[in-house]
N, C-alpha and C positions, 0 to 999 in steps of 0.2 A: 640429684645429680644434674650437672649442667653440661650441655653440649656446646662447646665453645665454637665460635665462628672460625672458618678455615679460609685459606687463600682462595681468591676469586670466588667468593660467595655468590651464589646465584639463586634467584627465585625459581620455583618449580611451577611449571604450567599446570593449568587446571586439570584435575583428575576426571576421567571420563565416567562419571556416575550422574544419575539424576536423583533429585530429592525434592520434597515439597517444602514450602515456606509459608508462614503466615504473613499477613500484611505488614506487620512491624519489621519482620526480618527482611522483607523485600524492600521496604523503604530504606533500611540501613544499607543494603547492597547498592541501591541506586545512588544514594548520597556518597557512598565510598568511591564509586566509579568516577564521580565528578571531582573528587578532591585531588586526584593525581595530576591533572592537567596544569601545566604552567608552574609547577612547584619546584623551587630550587633546593635540591637536596644537599648540595655541597656547601660547606662552611669555610673550611680552610685545610691546609696541609702543612705539617712541620715535622722535621726529623723523619722518623719512620712511621708517622701516624697521619691519617686523614680523618677529618671530623665531618660528619653528616648530620642532617636534620631528619626527622621522621614525622609523618602525619598521624592523626588519630581518625581513621575512617569511620564514618557513621556517628560522630560525636553528637551532632545536632539532633539525631533521631532518639537519643537517650532521653528518658524523662528527667525532670528536675531532680527528683529523688535519687536517681541513678547517678546523675552528674555530681550531686553533693557527696554521694558515697565515694566516687572516684577522687574527688577533690580532697576529702578528709584522709583517705588512704594514702594519697600522694604526699600530703603534708606530713603524715606520720612517717613515711619512708624517708623523706628528706631530713626530718628531725634527728635521725640517727646517723646521718652522713659522716660526721666526725668520728664516730666509733670505728669505722673502717680505717680511717687514717691512723688512729692510734694503735689499732690492732696490727697494722702493717709495720709500724716501727715507732719506738718510744719517743723519738724526737720529731716526728713528722709534723705535728701540729705547731710546735714552736718554730720549726723551719718555714712552714707554709705561711704562718702569720707574718713572719719577718719579711719574707720575699714579697708577699702581697703589699705590705706597708711600703716597701721600697718602690714597687711598681706604681702604686697610687700616688706617691709623693715626690718621686724624683723629677727634678726640673732641669737637669743638665742635658748634655748632648745625647740625643736619642737616634743619631744617625751613625754612630760608631759600630764597628764589628763587635766590640765587647757588649754594648747594650743589646744588640741583636742576639748575641749568644745568651745573655741573661734572660731575655724574653723567651727564647726557645727552651731553655732549661726550666723555667717556671711552668711553661705549658706542658712539658713532659712530666713534671712532678704532679701537676693537676691531673693529667691523664691517668697516671699510675696510682693515684691516691697515696702518694709518698715518693720518697727518693730512690726507690728501687723499681726497675723496669717491670711493668705489669705482667710480662710473659717470660722473660729470661730470668727474672729474679736478681739480676746483677744490679749493683748500684749505678745509677745514672751519672755519667761523668760530665761535669760542666766544662764548656769550652771557653772559660774565662778564668782569670787567676784569683787567688784568695785576696790579693791586694786590691784588685778591682772591686770585689764584693765588700771588702772593708771600707773602701772609699764610698760606695753606695750607701752602706749602713750609716756611716758617719754623716754624710750629707743629708740624709733623710731622718736623722736622729732615731734610728732603729737599733734595738738591742738584739744581738744574736752572738753569743760568745761560748767559750768553753767547748765541751764535747759536741754540742749541737752545731757549732760553726765548723769545727775541725773535720767532722765526719763527712762533710760535703766533699772534701778534697783528699782525705787520706784513704787508707785501705782497710780501716776498721769497719766491721759490720758490712762486709762487701757483698754478702748474699742474703737476700730476704729469707728464702727457704733453701736450705742445703740438703739435698737428697742423695749425696754421694755415699758410696759403699764404705763400710769400715771406718766411719768417723762418728763423732758425737754430733748427730744431726741437730739436736736441741741447742747445744752450746754454740754451734757454728752457724745457726740461723738467726738473723736479725729480727725476725717477726716477733711481735710483742705478746705472744701467748705464754711466754715463760720469762720470768724475771732473771736478773743477772745471777750467774753462778749455778743455775739449774741445769742439770744434765739429763741425758737419756735415761740413765739408771735411776735418777731421782724420780722422774715422771713415771717410768714403768713400775717402780716400786710403789709409788703412791696409788696408782690406779689398780694395782693388784689387790689392794686392801678394800676396794669398793665392791660391794656385793648387792645385786639387785634383789628386791623382795620376791620377785617371781623370775627365776632363771630363764623361763621360756619367753619372757618379755623384758629383755635386758634394757636398762636405762642407758641413756647416752651420756655417761659420765665424762665430764670435761668439756661438754659442748658449749656451755655458757660460763666459762671461768678461765682465769689466768692463774698459773701456778707460780708462786714466789717462794723464796727461801728466807726465813726469818729466824735468826739465832740457830742456824743449822737445821731447822725443821721446815718441811714443805707444807704450805697451806694454800687454800684456794681463795681467790678474790672473785666472787660471783658477780656476773653482769645482771644487775637488777635495780629496781628502785631502792634508793638508800645504800646501794653497793657500788661496785665499779661501774662507771658510765651512767650512774643514777640520774645525773642532771639531764642527759639526752633522753634516757629511757622515760623519764617523767613527761617529757614533751611528746614522745611517741605515744604513750598511754593516753594523754589528753586528746589527741586526734583520733586514736582508735575508739575511744569512748563515744566521740561524736559519730564515727562511722557506724558503730553498733546501733546508734539511735536511728539510722536510716538504712539498716540492713534490708536486703531484698526479701528475706524469708527467715523463719525461725532457726533453721539449721545454720545459716550463715551468721546470724546474730549470736547463737550459742558458741560457735567457733571463735568469733571475735572476743566474746567474754572470757573464754579460756585463755586466749592469747594475752589478754590484759592481765589476768590473774598470774600467768607465768612470768610476765615482765615485772609484776609487783613482788613476787615471791622468789623467783629463780628456781622454783621446784621442778625437777626433771620429770616427775610423774605427771605433773600438770602439762608439761610439754608433750608427753606421749598422749595424754587424754585429748589435748588440742589437735594433734596430728590425726588421730583416729576420727575425730569429729570433722575436721577440715577436709580430710580425704573423702568422707562420705557426703559432704555438702557439695553436690554437683549441679544443683538447679540454680538458675539465675543467670544474668548477663555479665556480672562483674565477679572477678576473683582477684586474688592477690597472693604474693609471697612476702613475708616479713619476719625477720628474726635472725638468729645466729644459726646458719644452716650448713653451708658447704665447708668441708674440712681440708680442702686442697692446700691451704696456706699453712697448716700446722704440719711440721715435719713428721709428727707421729700420728696425725689424723684424728685428733680428739676435739680440739676447740673449733667452733664454727665462726666463719666470717659473717659480719652483718651485711644483709642485703635486703632489697625491696624491689618488687616488680608488680605494678598494677596492671590488670589485664581486662580487656573487654572482648567478649566472645565474638569471633568471626563466624556467623551462623552457617554460611554457605560451605566454607572449607571444613569446618568442624564436622558437619554432616557427612561430607565426602570422605573424610579420614576415619570416621567412626567404624568403617568396615574393617580396618586394621585391628582395632581393639576388640571388635566383636568376634574375631577369629583368633584371639590370643591363644586359646587352648590348642587349636590345630597346630599352630606354629611350635608350641611347647612339645606336643606329642610327637611331632615329626622331626625334631632337632636331633643332633648327633650326641646329645648328652647321654651319659649312662642313666639307666632307668632309675637308679637310686637318687639321682640328682635332679630328676624332673619333678615338677609340681603336678600333682594329680588334679588340682583345681586352681587355675589361674583366675583370681577374682579381682573385680573392681578396677580394672585398668581402663581409665578414661583418657581419651586423647582429643585435644581441642587445638584448633588454630586460633590464636588470640591476637588482638591488636594492643600493643603496649600504650599506656597512657602516662607512664612515668617510671623511672628507675632510680635507684640510689645504692650507695655502698658498693659491695663487690660486683654488682651488676652494671655499674656506670662509672665512667663513660664507656668502657669496654664491656660489651654485653654478650650474654649467651644467645644462641638462636633457638635453643630448645632446653626445656627443663623437665625433669621427672622427679617428683617428690611424693611422700617423704622418703628419707634415706634409710630409716630403720628397717632391717630385714624382716623382723617379725610383723611389723605393720603391713609391709608389702604382701606378705604371705597371707595374713589373716583378713585384712581389710582391702588391700589393693593400693593403687597409687594414681596420681594425676600426672599426665604428660601433656605439655603444651609446646607448640611451635609458635615463635614470635613473628607472625606474618608480616606486620608492617615494618619491622626491623629488616627482615630479609628483602622486602620490597624496596626499601630505601637504598639498600646496597646495590640492588639490581639497576635502579634508575639513576644512580649517581655517575654512570659511565664506566666503561671497561677499558682494559688495555690489551695489547697484543701479547701479553705474557704467556697466555695459553699456547699460542702458535709456536712460541719459542721452545716449549718443553714437550709438546706431544711428539710421538714417534713418527707419525706420517699423516697424510691427508685423510685417510680412512678414519683414523682415530679422531681427528679434528672434526670431521663432518658428522660423525656419530655423536660426539659430545655436543655439538651445536644443535643437533636435532633432539637428542634425548637426555642431555646432561642435567637440565633443570629438573625434569621429572625424576630422574634417578636420584638426585641429591635430596629432593623432598621425601621420597619414599625411604631412602636410607636413614634420614633423620627420624621419620616416624617409626621405623622398625627398631632403631637404636633405642629410642625413648620408651616406646610402648611395649615391645616384645623383649628387647635386650635386657633392660634393667629389671623387668618383671620376671625374667626367666630364672630357673634353677633354684635350688635350695641347699642349705648347709646340712652336713651330716649331723645326726643327733650328738649332742655333747660338744660340738665344735664351737669355739667362741666367735665373737663378732670379728669380721674381716680386719678391722683396724687393729685388733689385738693380735691376730694370728699372722697377718701379712705385713703389718707395721707400715714402714715408709713406702712399700710397694702396693698398698691396698688400693689407692686411687687409680693408678695407671692400670692395674689388673682389672678393676671393675669397668673402667671405660673401654679397655680393649675387649673385654668379654662381651659388652653390649655391642661394640662395633662388629664383632665376629658373628653374633646372632644376625645382625642386619645383613652383613655380607653373604652369609650362607644362603639367605633367602632372596637376595637381590637378583640372583641368576636362577630363577625357579618359575616354572609355568603357573604356579599357584597365583602369582600376582596378576596374570592375565585372566585366569579363571574367576578371580574376584572382581574383575572389571577395573582394576587399578591401572593397567597399561594395555596398549594395543599390540605391542611387540616386546615380549618379556626378554627375549635374547638380546635385542639391541639396547634396551634399557639396562640390562644386567652388565653388558659389556662396557657401557658408558660408566657405570658405577665402579667396576673393577679397574678400568683404565685410570680413572681419576684417583682412586685410593692408592694404587701402587705408585703412580706418578707423584702424588703428594708425599707419601710416606718415605720414598727413596730419593726424591729430588727437590720438589718445589718448596717444601716447608723449611728447607735448609737456608733459605734467604732470611729467615728470622734469627739466625744465629751468627755471631761473629766467628771468623775463621779461628779454629782451634778450640772452640767451646764444645763441651759435652751437651747432650740433650738433657734438660732438667724438668721441663714442664710435663705434667702427667699425660695430657692428651697428645702432645708431640711424641713423647716416649712410646705411647701405645701404638700410634700410627707407624712408628719406625719398627718396633719389635714385631708387629704383625707382618709388615711388608718384608722385612729382612728375613724373617723365619720362613715364610712361604717361598721367597726367592731362593734361599739356600736349599730347602727341602725339595724344591722343584728342579734343581739343576740336573740331576741324572736324566730327566725326561725333557729338559729344556722347556719347561712350562712357562717361565718368564725369561726372556733373553735380554742380556745386557748388550746394547748396541753402541758402537763408537763410530761416529760419522763426522768427518771434517773437524776432529778435535772436540766434538760434543757427545755427551753421554745421554742415552735414552734407554728406557726399559719397555720392552714390547711383550705383550702377553700372547703366547702362541696357542695355548689350550685353556679356554675359560672353564670348561667342564672339570678338568683336573685341578685347576686352581680352586674351584669351589670345593672340591674334595679336601684340599689342603686346609682351607678355611674351616671346614667341618672338623677336621682332626684337631686343629689348634683350639677350636671352640670346646671340644670335648675335654681337652687337657686343661684349659684355663678354668673351666667349671670344676674340674676335679681339684685343681689347686685351691680354689675358693672353698669348695665344699669340705675339703679335708684340712684346710688351713696349712698347706704345705709351703712353709717359708723358704726352704732351700730351693724348691723348684721355681718359685716365682723370682727369687733372687737370680738364679741362673738364666731364666728367660729374659728378664729385663736387662740385667747387666750384660748378658751375652749378645743381645740383639738391639736393645733400645737406647743405649747410652752413648756409645762411641760412634763417631762419625768418620766416614771415609774422607780424609782430608783432601785428597786429589779431586774427588767429585765435588766436595764442598767449595773449594777454591774456584773450580770451573763454574759452578752454579752462580756464585756471587759475581763472577766476571760477566757471565751471560745476562745477569739481571740488571747490570748497571745501565742498560739502555732504556729502562722503564722508569718513568717519573712517578708512577702511582705507588703510594706507600703500602707496605705489606700489612699494616694493622689499621683497623677501622674502629672508630668510636663515634659516639653520638651526643649531641646536646638534646635535652629534653624539651618538649613543648612546655610552655608556661601556662598554667591554669589560673585564671584571674576571676575571683569571685565578685559578683555584683551584690552589694549589701544595701538594704533600704534603711530608713531612719530608725526602724525598730531593731536593727542588727541582724535581720534575717537575710539569708542568701536567696536572691531572686533569680539568679542565673550564674552560669560559669562559662567564661569565654576561653577559647584556646588561642594563644598567641605564640609566636616563635621568637627565640632569642636571636639577636642580630649577629653575635659573635660568640665563640667559645670563651673568650676572655670575660665578656660581660656576664655570662652565666656563672662562671666559676667565682667571680668576685661577688655576684649577687648571693650565691649560695653561702659563701663565707660570712657575708654580712647578716643574713637572715636565719641561718641554720647552724650557727656556731655555738652550740650549747655546752661544749665541754671545756673545762679548764685544761691547762697543759698537764695531762696525766702522765706520770712516769712510773 
């Protein structure tokens, strides 16, 4: 599971714990501190997006073998980049290649408004890995005419015609992922996990025939395949070498094999070997074997995420989007956050869950702060700030999970400069001052509790199917909301101070609650167009949690809606009672998941998480116009350049930074475009 970045992302201050380090760890810390001075994090801003750079703290302290491992893993990740483009929409690659050819070859007037609009459209398409907005799922609307594009295509001798051309301007395939109620979500979603004419009923009937050899260890059917209809029958096209996306997968495998040759230890090498086998065969049992091995491989300085993983982009939650994140351990912060995972059982035992839904033994939860060395696919340019994997419930229960916080990504956002947006939406000076003093720490701890305790918490009732089967299109938002509620329940708890994580648990907890309610009911609305429903899973869960506790707390005025000079604010009057409400909702969401109660999750999400108060939304958009900072943030990746001697051996790997977002996108298309235009 990925924790997506939220509005006004902030880095959390150092946690007040002491721990020992060996000399190599100390060296990395010293070098990391030097790398932040004088670094320009800002790249550019366009439309609703700002692009930043990030550093790789401590790179020079890695051994050559470790640098080579990171380099190979990064190359493997980028080799699959085009898979994500095709998964997002069947015409994306064809459209991207045409637009890039125009951009590189047009020699006409580049001072006109039309050309500026074309450039912005191309950048937005690059940012979203396709023609649909990365967050809202709506098709990106060009601010230039079809005639202008035709003229550009003609002048640059570029071919883009038929449906691939028309779809840029018409209303066909208007939604990448359609999660609306009482519609055929598969048929109305443009995402390319399902072929033309495939319906909800087709997919559900197909997967009902799939039976795992061991019901206690259900395989992730559909995770690495596309469903198509041929001669009236549904069949799978499996993502593997020799199968769908095979050309790119073969490149991924090539680099993974090189990475395996420089693995830090036997466990890491064994995991890489299983991942290679999975890519070659597409066998889902091998995928589970890999995840078990990967989860247990916790030693070493380098780790990675690579494959078809998160299912948010599938309206039914089966097929995984391709992604890659290469990680270098941040020794200092990982040791400080280890206290959270070490106390996972205490948090489980003292939660509000029904006893039958609590795990008796929370095992193998590891939490690390890492520095990203490269990202691709679903993780780039828009990146998560935290990840907890693997996603299979049975592996989480039997083996555990890995949770990471992407420290240098968060740091880049903090150092890129802030706006006064927070001051506009806080209720009063007291709330603002408390946020300025404790908000960073609150956000960091909330992320840790969400990833380590939240996703690891709870268990399904015996005989209940996987959540994607029982809760269907609501599975993702329910799971993210459930993890948020675990974190929120404990954010206002003296245990955090007892563990040495905070000096003032009440102040930190208040900062957390203020920020969550403010975001859930007000500030995240700047990401929507007026009149839109909430579609994205994380946005939905923040709204249904906030709206539910607001409504349930009305009799006691726990959260007060305040109108002042035509502006709306939400003020928390009783933090203790709000915590109790979070606990009640946590208990209910776990019950829904444990029992597979589809009617209950439908009522919860549709009743509180989808519709937006249009008066407040219009007001928020108007208040936000004064701020020039874009609501979405993305990143260019550092470029790793291998030094190679006459014998073809790598003698060093240097870190450089791309000059522009455009240059990196064009470079990626040139060097990592391994897929034909697959439809």
